[in-house]
C-alpha positions in Angstrom: 80.3 130.7 83.5 82.1 133.6 85.2 80.4 135.3 88.1 81.8 137.4 90.9 81.1 136.3 94.4 81.3 139.8 95.8 77.6 139.9 95.2 75.0 137.3 96.2 74.7 134.9 93.3 71.7 133.2 92.0 72.6 130.3 89.8 70.6 127.6 88.2 71.8 124.2 87.1 70.7 123.0 83.7 67.8 120.9 85.2 67.8 122.4 88.8 64.4 123.6 89.9 65.4 126.6 92.0 68.0 129.3 92.7 71.2 128.8 94.7 72.9 131.4 96.8 76.5 131.3 97.7 77.7 132.8 101.0 81.3 134.1 101.3 82.0 132.2 104.5 85.2 134.3 105.1 87.1 132.7 102.2 88.9 134.7 99.6 87.0 136.7 97.0 87.7 134.7 93.9 86.0 134.2 90.5 83.5 131.3 90.5 84.4 129.4 87.4 83.5 125.9 88.4 80.9 123.9 86.5 78.2 121.6 88.0 76.9 118.8 85.7 73.6 117.5 86.9 74.2 114.2 85.1 77.7 112.8 84.3 80.5 115.0 82.9 80.7 112.9 79.8 77.7 114.8 78.5 80.0 117.8 78.0 82.5 116.7 75.4 83.4 119.9 73.5 86.4 122.0 72.5 86.0 124.4 75.5 87.8 123.5 78.8 85.7 122.8 81.9 86.7 122.9 85.5 85.1 120.6 88.2 85.4 121.0 91.9 86.2 117.7 93.7 88.6 116.1 96.2 91.2 113.3 96.4 90.6 111.4 99.5 93.6 109.1 99.6 96.2 111.5 98.0 95.4 115.0 99.2 93.0 114.3 102.1 91.0 117.3 103.2 92.0 119.6 100.3 89.6 121.0 97.7 90.9 120.7 94.1 89.8 121.8 90.7 90.2 119.5 87.7 90.4 120.9 84.2 88.8 118.7 81.5 89.0 119.3 77.8 87.3 117.0 75.2 86.6 114.4 77.9 90.2 114.2 79.1 91.9 115.4 82.3 94.5 118.1 81.6 95.3 119.9 84.9 94.7 119.8 88.6 95.0 122.8 91.0 93.8 123.9 94.4 90.3 125.1 94.8 90.3 128.8 95.9 86.8 128.4 97.2 87.6 125.6 99.6 88.3 126.8 103.2 90.9 124.2 104.1 93.5 124.9 101.4 92.1 128.1 99.9 93.7 127.5 96.5 96.9 126.0 97.9 98.0 122.8 96.1 100.3 119.9 97.0 103.1 119.1 94.7 101.6 115.7 94.1 98.5 116.8 92.3 99.5 116.7 88.7 101.1 113.3 89.2 97.6 111.8 89.8 96.8 112.4 86.2 99.5 110.0 85.2 98.0 107.3 87.5 94.7 107.7 85.7 96.3 107.6 82.2 99.0 105.1 83.0 100.4 102.5 80.5 100.5 100.0 83.4 97.0 100.5 84.5 95.0 97.3 85.2 92.1 96.5 83.0 91.4 92.8 83.6 90.3 90.8 86.6 92.9 88.3 87.7 92.5 85.1 89.7 94.9 82.7 91.4 93.5 79.2 91.5 95.8 78.1 94.4 98.2 79.7 96.7 101.1 78.3 94.8 99.6 79.2 91.4 100.0 82.3 89.2 97.6 85.1 88.6 95.7 84.7 85.3 93.1 86.9 83.6 89.5 86.0 83.8 86.2 87.6 82.8 84.4 89.9 85.2 81.5 87.4 85.5 84.0 84.6 86.5 85.6 86.8 89.1 82.2 88.0 90.4 81.2 84.5 91.1 84.3 83.8 93.1 83.9 87.1 95.0 80.3 86.2 95.9 81.5 82.9 97.4 84.4 84.5 99.2 82.2 87.2 100.8 79.1 85.2 101.7 77.6 85.8 105.2 79.2 82.7 106.7 82.7 84.0 106.0 84.8 85.8 108.6 85.8 89.0 106.7 88.3 91.8 107.4 88.4 95.0 105.3 91.6 97.0 105.1 92.0 100.5 103.6 94.1 103.7 104.0 92.9 105.9 106.9 89.9 107.9 105.8 86.9 109.6 107.3 84.5 109.6 104.4 81.5 107.9 102.8 84.0 105.3 101.6 84.9 104.6 105.2 81.2 104.4 106.2 80.5 101.9 103.5 83.5 99.8 104.4 82.4 99.8 108.1 78.9 98.8 107.2 80.0 95.9 105.0 82.4 94.6 107.6 79.6 94.8 110.2 77.2 93.0 107.9 79.6 90.0 108.0 80.5 90.3 111.6 84.0 91.3 110.6 86.4 94.1 111.2 87.5 97.2 109.4 91.2 98.3 109.8 93.4 101.0 108.3 97.2 101.2 107.9 99.6 104.1 107.5 103.3 103.4 107.5 104.6 106.5 109.2 101.6 106.8 111.4 100.5 109.8 113.4 98.3 107.9 116.0 100.2 109.4 118.9 99.4 112.9 117.7 95.7 112.0 117.4 95.7 110.4 120.9 97.2 113.5 122.5 94.7 115.8 120.8 92.0 113.6 122.3 93.6 113.6 125.7 94.2 117.3 125.9 91.1 118.7 124.3 88.5 115.9 124.6 87.9 115.7 120.8 88.7 113.5 117.9 89.0 116.5 115.6 92.4 117.8 114.8 92.5 121.6 115.7 92.9 124.4 113.2 96.3 125.8 113.7 95.9 129.5 112.7 99.4 129.9 111.3 98.4 132.8 109.0 97.5 135.0 111.9 100.2 133.9 114.3 103.2 135.9 115.5 105.3 132.9 116.4 105.2 129.2 115.3 107.2 126.6 117.1 107.1 123.0 115.7 108.5 119.8 117.1 109.1 117.2 114.3 106.1 118.2 112.3 107.4 119.1 108.8 104.3 121.2 108.2 105.5 123.2 105.2 106.3 120.0 103.2 104.1 117.1 104.1 102.5 117.1 107.6 98.8 116.6 108.0 97.6 119.5 105.7 100.6 120.8 103.8 98.6 122.7 101.1 96.6 124.5 103.8 99.7 125.1 106.0 101.8 126.2 103.0 99.2 128.8 102.1 99.1 130.0 105.7 102.9 130.2 105.7 102.8 132.5 102.6 100.3 134.7 104.4 102.4 134.8 107.5 105.6 135.7 105.7 103.9 138.3 103.4 102.6 140.2 106.4 104.6 141.0 109.5 106.8 137.9 108.7 106.5 136.4 112.1 109.0 134.1 113.8 109.3 130.4 113.0 111.4 127.9 115.0 111.6 124.2 114.2 112.9 121.3 116.4 113.8 118.2 114.4 117.1 116.1 113.9 116.6 116.2 110.1 117.1 119.3 108.0 113.7 119.3 106.4 111.9 121.9 104.2 110.4 123.3 107.4 113.9 123.5 109.0 115.2 125.3 105.9 112.4 127.9 106.1 112.6 128.5 109.8 114.3 131.5 111.5 115.7 129.1 114.0 116.3 125.4 113.5 117.2 123.2 116.5 118.6 119.7 115.8 118.4 117.7 119.0 119.5 114.2 119.7 116.7 111.9 118.5 113.9 111.3 121.1 114.9 114.2 123.4 112.3 116.7 122.1 110.3 116.6 125.3 113.4 117.7 127.2 113.5 120.9 125.1 109.8 121.5 125.5 110.0 121.1 129.3 113.1 123.4 129.4 111.2 126.1 127.4 108.4 125.8 130.0 111.1 126.1 132.8 112.3 129.4 131.4 108.7 130.8 130.9 107.8 129.8 134.5 111.0 131.0 136.3 111.1 134.3 134.5 107.3 134.7 134.6 107.0 135.5 130.9 103.3 134.9 130.8 100.5 135.8 133.3 100.8 134.1 136.7 97.3 132.6 136.4 98.4 130.7 133.3 101.5 129.5 135.1 99.6 128.3 138.1 97.0 126.4 136.0 99.9 124.7 134.1 101.9 123.8 137.2 98.9 122.4 139.1 99.0 119.4 136.8 102.7 118.6 137.3 104.5 117.1 140.3 105.8 119.9 142.5 109.1 121.3 141.4 109.4 118.8 138.5 109.7 121.5 135.8 111.4 124.2 137.9 114.3 122.1 139.1 114.6 119.2 136.7 114.7 121.0 133.3 116.9 124.1 133.5 118.4 125.0 130.0 121.9 124.2 131.4 121.0 120.7 132.4 119.0 120.0 129.2 121.8 121.3 127.0 124.0 118.4 128.1 121.2 115.8 127.4 120.0 117.1 124.1 122.9 118.9 122.5 120.9 122.1 122.2 122.4 125.3 123.6 120.7 126.9 126.5 120.8 130.2 124.6 118.5 128.9 121.9 116.1 127.4 124.4 115.9 130.7 126.2 115.4 132.6 123.0 112.5 130.4 122.0 110.9 130.7 125.4 111.0 134.5 125.2 109.7 134.5 121.6 106.6 132.3 122.1 105.7 134.2 125.3 105.4 137.5 123.3 102.4 137.7 121.0 100.2 135.1 119.3 102.0 131.8 119.3 101.3 128.2 118.1 103.2 125.1 119.1 102.9 122.0 116.8 104.1 118.5 117.5 104.1 115.4 115.4 106.1 113.6 112.7 109.3 112.1 114.1 108.8 113.7 117.5 105.7 111.4 118.0 107.4 108.3 116.5 109.9 107.2 119.2 109.2 104.8 122.0 108.4 107.9 124.1 106.5 109.5 121.2 103.3 110.1 123.1 105.1 111.7 126.0 107.1 114.0 123.6 104.0 115.0 121.8 101.9 115.6 124.9 104.5 117.8 126.6 105.1 119.9 123.4 101.5 120.5 122.6 100.7 121.4 126.2 102.9 124.5 125.8 99.9 125.9 123.9 98.1 125.9 127.2 101.0 127.6 129.1 101.2 130.5 126.6 97.4 130.9 126.4 97.0 130.0 122.7 93.8 127.9 122.9 90.7 129.3 121.2 92.4 132.5 120.1 93.2 134.0 116.7 96.7 133.2 115.7 96.5 130.2 118.0 94.9 126.8 118.3 91.3 126.9 117.2 89.4 123.8 118.3 87.1 122.4 115.7 83.5 121.2 116.2 82.6 117.6 116.4 81.0 116.7 113.1 79.0 113.6 112.8 77.2 112.4 109.7 75.0 109.3 109.3 76.8 108.4 106.1 80.4 109.3 106.9 82.5 106.9 108.8 86.1 105.7 109.5 88.9 107.8 110.9 92.0 109.6 109.8 93.7 108.0 112.8 95.2 104.7 111.7 95.3 101.5 113.6 98.5 101.1 115.7 101.2 98.5 115.0 100.1 96.9 118.2 96.6 96.5 116.7 98.2 95.0 113.6 100.3 92.5 115.5 97.1 91.2 117.1 95.3 91.2 113.7 98.0 89.4 111.8 98.1 86.7 114.5 94.5 86.0 113.7 95.3 85.7 110.0 98.2 83.3 110.7 96.0 81.1 112.9 93.4 80.7 110.1 90.6 82.6 112.0 90.0 84.9 109.0 88.4 83.5 105.7 88.6 86.6 103.5 90.6 89.8 103.5 89.6 92.7 101.2 92.3 95.3 100.7 92.0 98.6 99.0 94.2 101.7 98.8 97.1 100.3 100.9 99.9 98.1 99.7 100.4 96.1 102.9 103.2 93.8 101.5 105.2 96.9 100.5 104.5 99.2 103.4 104.8 96.9 106.5 108.2 96.3 108.0 109.7 92.8 107.7 109.2 92.3 111.4 105.4 91.9 110.9 105.8 89.2 108.2 102.6 90.3 106.5 103.3 88.1 103.5 103.4 85.0 105.7 100.1 86.1 107.3 98.4 86.7 103.9 99.4 83.2 102.8 97.3 81.7 105.6 94.1 83.6 104.5 91.9 81.5 102.2 90.7 84.5 100.1 92.7 87.7 99.6 90.8 90.1 97.4 92.6 93.3 96.4 91.5 96.4 94.4 94.1 98.5 92.6 94.9 100.7 89.6 98.4 99.4 89.0 100.1 96.2 90.1 101.8 96.2 93.5 103.3 93.7 95.9 100.0 93.1 97.7 98.0 92.6 94.5 100.7 90.2 93.4 100.1 88.1 96.5 96.3 88.2 96.2 93.9 85.5 95.1 91.5 87.8 93.3 92.7 91.1 91.7 90.1 93.7 90.7 91.0 96.7 88.5 89.8 99.8 90.3 88.5 103.2 89.3 90.4 106.3 90.2 89.0 109.2 92.2 88.4 111.0 88.9 85.6 108.6 88.2 84.0 108.3 91.6 81.6 110.0 94.0 82.5 110.5 97.6 82.3 112.8 100.6 84.8 113.5 103.3 85.2 115.4 106.6 88.5 117.2 106.3 90.9 116.7 109.2 91.7 119.3 110.2 88.7 121.5 109.4 89.3 125.3 109.2 87.9 126.1 112.6 84.3 125.4 111.6 82.2 122.7 110.0 83.3 121.5 106.6 82.4 118.5 104.3 84.2 118.0 101.0 82.7 116.6 97.9 84.3 114.2 95.5 82.5 113.9 92.1 83.3 112.2 88.8 85.0 114.4 86.2 85.4 111.8 83.4 83.4 108.9 82.3 84.0 105.4 83.6 85.3 103.1 80.9 86.9 106.2 79.3 90.3 106.4 77.5 92.8 104.3 79.4 90.3 103.2 82.0 88.4 100.2 80.6 87.4 97.4 82.9 87.7 99.4 86.1 85.3 98.7 89.0 84.3 100.9 91.9 85.3 99.5 95.2 82.4 101.0 97.2 79.8 100.1 94.5 81.1 96.6 94.6 80.6 96.4 98.4 77.1 97.8 97.9 76.4 95.2 95.2 77.5 92.5 97.6 75.4 93.9 100.5 72.4 95.8 99.1 71.2 96.8 102.5 73.9 99.5 102.6 72.2 101.5 99.9 71.4 101.6 96.2 74.7 103.1 95.0 77.7 105.2 96.1 76.2 108.3 94.4 73.0 107.9 96.3 74.8 107.7 99.7 76.9 110.8 98.9 73.6 112.6 98.0 72.2 111.6 101.4 75.2 113.2 103.1 74.4 116.6 101.6 70.6 116.1 101.8 71.2 115.8 105.6 73.2 119.0 105.5 70.4 120.8 103.7 68.0 119.8 106.5 70.4 120.7 109.3 71.7 124.0 107.9 68.5 125.9 108.4 69.3 128.2 105.6 72.9 129.0 106.8 76.2 128.0 105.4 78.1 128.3 102.1 75.2 127.2 100.0 71.6 128.2 100.3 68.9 126.8 98.1 65.1 126.4 97.8 65.3 122.7 97.6 67.7 119.7 97.9 68.2 119.4 94.1 69.3 123.0 93.8 71.4 122.6 97.0 73.3 119.6 95.6 73.9 121.6 92.4 75.5 124.3 94.5 77.6 121.8 96.4 79.0 120.5 93.1 80.0 124.0 92.1 81.7 124.8 95.4 83.3 121.3 96.0 81.6 120.9 99.4 79.7 122.6 102.2 80.9 124.6 105.1 79.3 126.6 107.9 81.2 129.3 109.9 78.4 129.3 112.5 79.3 125.8 113.6 82.5 126.0 115.7 84.1 124.1 118.5 84.5 127.0 121.0 82.8 125.0 123.8 85.6 122.4 124.1 87.3 121.7 127.4 91.1 121.7 128.1 92.0 118.5 130.0 95.7 119.0 130.9 96.9 116.0 133.0 100.3 115.2 134.5 102.4 114.0 131.5 104.8 112.2 133.8 102.1 109.6 134.3 102.9 108.5 130.7 105.7 106.0 130.0 108.6 108.0 128.7 111.5 105.6 128.1 113.4 106.5 125.0 115.0 103.3 123.6 116.3 102.2 120.2 116.7 98.9 118.3 120.0 97.0 118.5 122.6 97.0 115.8 125.4 94.7 114.6 128.6 96.5 115.7 130.7 94.1 113.6 128.8 95.2 110.4 129.7 98.9 110.5 129.2 102.3 112.0 126.0 102.8 114.0 123.5 105.5 113.0 119.9 106.6 114.0 117.7 106.0 111.0 115.2 108.7 110.2 112.8 107.8 107.4 110.9 110.7 105.8 108.1 111.1 103.2 108.8 113.0 99.9 106.6 113.6 96.8 106.3 109.8 96.1 104.4 109.6 99.4 104.3 106.0 100.6 104.9 104.8 97.1 101.5 105.6 95.7 103.0 107.9 93.1 106.1 105.8 92.3 104.8 104.8 88.9 104.3 108.4 87.8 107.4 109.8 86.0 106.3 113.3 86.9 106.6 112.4 90.6 109.8 110.4 90.1 111.5 113.4 88.4 110.4 115.9 90.9 113.4 117.1 92.8 113.5 116.8 96.6 113.3 120.2 98.3 116.5 119.9 100.2 118.8 117.6 98.2 117.2 118.1 94.7 117.7 114.3 94.2 115.2 112.3 92.2 114.6 108.8 90.8 116.6 107.1 93.5 116.9 106.2 97.2 119.6 108.2 99.0 120.9 108.5 102.5 121.6 111.9 104.0 124.7 111.8 106.2 126.6 114.5 108.0 129.4 115.8 105.7 132.2 115.7 108.3 131.2 112.2 109.4 131.1 111.1 105.8 134.6 112.5 105.2 135.9 110.6 108.3 134.4 107.4 106.9 135.7 108.1 103.4 132.2 108.4 102.0 131.6 110.6 99.0 128.3 111.6 97.2 127.0 108.7 95.2 128.9 106.0 97.1 126.9 102.8 97.5 126.2 102.1 101.1 124.3 99.3 102.9 122.2 100.0 105.9 121.4 97.0 108.2 118.9 96.9 111.1 117.5 94.1 113.2 114.7 93.8 110.5 116.7 93.7 107.3 119.2 95.4 104.9 118.9 97.9 102.1 121.2 99.6 99.6 121.2 103.4 98.9 123.4 106.2 97.6 125.2 108.5 100.0 124.4 112.2 100.1 126.8 114.1 102.4 125.1 117.2 103.8 126.5 119.7 106.4 123.1 120.2 108.1 122.5 116.5 109.0 122.7 115.8 112.7 125.9 113.7 113.3 125.0 110.1 114.0 121.8 110.1 111.9 120.9 108.9 108.5 117.8 110.3 106.7 116.3 108.1 104.0 113.2 108.9 101.9 110.3 106.5 101.4 108.5 105.6 98.2 111.1 103.6 96.2 112.0 99.9 96.1 108.8 98.3 95.1 109.1 94.9 93.5 105.8 95.1 91.6 104.9 98.6 90.8 104.9 99.2 87.0 107.7 100.2 84.6 108.6 103.5 86.3 108.7 102.1 89.8 109.8 98.4 89.8 113.3 97.6 91.0 114.2 101.3 91.5 116.0 102.2 94.7 115.2 100.6 98.0 112.3 100.3 100.4 113.4 101.8 103.7 110.1 100.8 105.4 111.0 97.2 105.3 114.0 97.6 107.6 112.2 99.6 110.3 112.3 97.8 113.7 109.1 96.6 115.2 109.5 98.8 118.3 106.3 100.4 119.8 105.5 103.3 121.9 105.2 101.8 125.4 102.2 103.9 126.3 100.0 103.8 123.2 101.2 100.9 121.1 101.9 103.2 118.2 104.7 102.4 115.7 108.0 103.9 116.9 109.2 104.3 113.3 111.9 106.8 114.3 113.5 104.5 116.9 115.4 102.2 114.5 119.2 102.1 114.5 121.2 100.8 111.6 124.8 99.8 110.9 126.4 101.4 107.8 128.8 99.6 105.5 130.3 100.8 102.2 129.8 98.6 99.2 132.8 99.9 97.3 131.1 101.3 94.2 129.8 104.7 93.2 126.8 105.8 91.1 125.9 109.3 90.0 123.0 110.5 92.1 120.3 112.1 89.8 120.0 115.7 91.1 118.4 118.8 89.8 121.2 121.0 91.1 123.9 119.1 89.2 127.6 119.7 89.6 129.0 122.2 87.1 132.7 123.1 87.3 133.6 126.7 86.9 136.5 127.4 84.5 138.6 130.5 84.6 138.3 133.0 81.8 140.8 132.8 79.0 143.6 135.4 79.6 142.8 138.6 77.7 139.1 137.9 77.2 137.3 141.1 78.2 135.0 140.8 81.2 132.0 143.2 81.4 131.2 144.1 85.0 127.5 145.0 85.5 126.5 146.8 88.6 123.2 146.2 90.4 120.3 147.8 88.6 122.5 148.4 85.5 121.8 147.1 82.0 124.6 145.5 80.0 124.5 148.4 77.5 124.9 151.0 80.4 127.8 149.0 81.9 129.5 148.9 78.5 129.2 152.7 78.0 130.4 153.4 81.6 133.4 151.1 81.4 134.1 151.5 77.7 137.7 152.6 78.2 138.5 149.6 80.4 136.6 147.2 78.1 138.6 148.6 75.1 141.9 148.4 77.0 141.3 144.7 77.6 140.3 144.2 74.0 143.4 146.0 72.7 145.6 144.1 75.1 144.3 140.8 73.6 144.7 142.0 70.0 148.3 143.2 70.8 149.1 139.9 72.6 147.8 137.8 69.7 149.8 139.9 67.2 153.1 139.8 69.1 152.6 136.1 69.7 152.2 135.5 66.0 155.3 137.5 65.2 157.5 135.6 67.7 160.7 134.2 66.2 162.3 131.0 67.0 166.0 130.4 67.4 166.3 129.1 63.9 164.8 132.3 62.5 161.5 130.7 61.5 158.1 132.1 62.6 
């Protein structure tokens, strides 16, 4: 099926009753090539490839993707050009998901541990189901734990927990809860705004590595391409680590960790003193701050001494973002110090000062979207929430914990002692595709389906400035090749509590049936009836409506100095070694989800090109002073533990910092992941943001010690020595735009001279006589 969406389209599904019309909705004019099976995709096993529009909730949240299926097997994943969030953009992680589905270590059998001291052994599904029924009966105190999600999966999880009088929590290791809190405080909304990067003149980001892995990297990466292919724009990035966003910026500023708010306030100081924006904007901004606080406390000269950033750069950024359409982003490490919320609030409030809110090329506020069958949140529970929850587990107040999509035993720092807490829970039930550390500690292990086999719906966060709901649909049959024995997490919850609904598929259909009723004939899909509407949803990969925007939102700027702003770090052992700030960062392995995919393992890091290992990025000069070379084995010790990694000296690393990627070091993760590298998440200190209780994962300090050995760090770039040309070997010099043949003709005489010299040199050398007269 190949139809051009430049015209209104009338499409009929193979058993749909009516016509479907697709509206452009301001998304790119692309060919519609996506199929829509009315039944399951396994009814189309043939020698012609088929593409299905779906989404990956816990791996590429918010993005629309297309999956190519040939003869019933998944062959390729790419971005959906019809989806308004990523518009065809794709994360580098996508193809690795195929290897999680067809993985040699994928679980197929239910496992049960008869006692806490016993071992896991295989049992039949019926035997496991009986134990699950007992562990989840209505008299049990139950907690459900998943990854952060705002979806039909989240709604079902919430409803099941409520049916047992229990709780539903989520966990994210490098959490962004401060960012979500600030958005709520500033704009009175739980929806992350649409940052209109593609139409901006200037982009200033604090800590948010938006080109590589922050919030919506596929969508932002696509917007980055549009920005650079047009008038190019100006990009400045503030972050101690030299990230992919740092590398692609026109101006990279590397401050002392935790001082980002000082830079933001100093930028405001320049804008206000030099009146770079209209006076009305300045007055509205200053009305919320203590009198004289910005004007006299944060001059670039003063801030330079506290942050290590030159006043010239601060002034340059202030002038840049005051001229034209500008966006200021803040998150990542900036929001992950003990003063993270303060940092983030001050930085994001610059959008108000420069007048970016609600304007093209600025910060577009999204509408509040509520659905009767979509629940949960993309904002995770804070570490403070988790300290309180784990105390309940240790005290024996929880009978059953159900875990899905998050490896708590691997992801949580040692300071939380989640393993000890799990040992006090009577029944730990875990769902998973591949063995991990949490499954290994569980009492009941259930092999789970992948997103390729499941129905689902999700509200992207962020949306594209208007209402959007993504669809997840099966693209291969359950119990297919390499997937035998797998069980749907949400269908299992529905089976245990039938009042939730009849099936996961039926609940997803209700989500879009509601949209049919509410749309009043507007939006991306128009149809005569619900059946035809759902058929169109499956072809587009979701539903969006440009008429539903968030333009009526209020700006609620408050005095940020009311927030606690103490920037503190964990203690170190000075007798162990040199002290460094530890900056963990996420790469293609994510939080370890993809560590058992060899495609993901071999994918080179964008800055170091390293792969298959855990490395520590250290400033080159500092490494030289300490006698550290690339590949040297070093130990990093914090107040929570110790890990080993390989040194990677780099000239762009902020002196006094060590940057270490997440994703490696699992003890139970399959053949490609187990006992490979180290888990930096375990040694993060338990410090919290004083204001919000969020995890201050960038406030850990470590002591560094050399181990004495050296290993070759696997890198894509390699190290190839250049050898000088052999004397007399002719060298052909090719000018720009010249072919080798043209260069040979133009320089023939020189080329021939070199050749003749070599022949003459060889002949004379051969005729050389020795003192005894011999040749």
